[in-house]
Phi, psi and omega in degrees: 000149175283175178297145182260145164242157182050058182249145177249128176247125179233106186063237179264003184261157181222129175248109185210144177050040178075009180243150175243113194236161177211153178273129179236101182067240180258002181242166181255130180244166178272141174289133175281168179296326176293322175298320181288316177306317181296337178279342182277126182254341179270124182280076175278223176275102188288342174290318182294317182296316176301318174297320180295316181301316178297317176300314177297316179304314181296320178295316179300314176303313178298317182299315182298318179293320178293326178292323177301310177302318182290318177304317179296319180296328183270003183288160184303318185293326176286329174288326179295318179301319178296314182294325181290313182294321179292326175292324173294316179293322176294321178293319175298313176297323177293320179294315178298319179295323180294317183298312178293338180276350181278000000 
């Protein structure tokens, strides 16, 4: 993972960049709604807190999926495909321009 900004650490959990994470062995896992609920110590409105915990869990999953998609979109093979298509279009346009200039 990249460096985090605005992070709060509670025990082994980290709340950072809109994500709720925990260390699971040697990997970083997402906190479930139940994990988040277990961290709340003040008995406020438990229905609201449960809804917020579920929303944070869903948001964490979505952020993880979007980061994976972004990583795939920025991969070398993805960029290579763009360069090849751009090269072919450039060659065709160059050939057309050469023919029209004669």
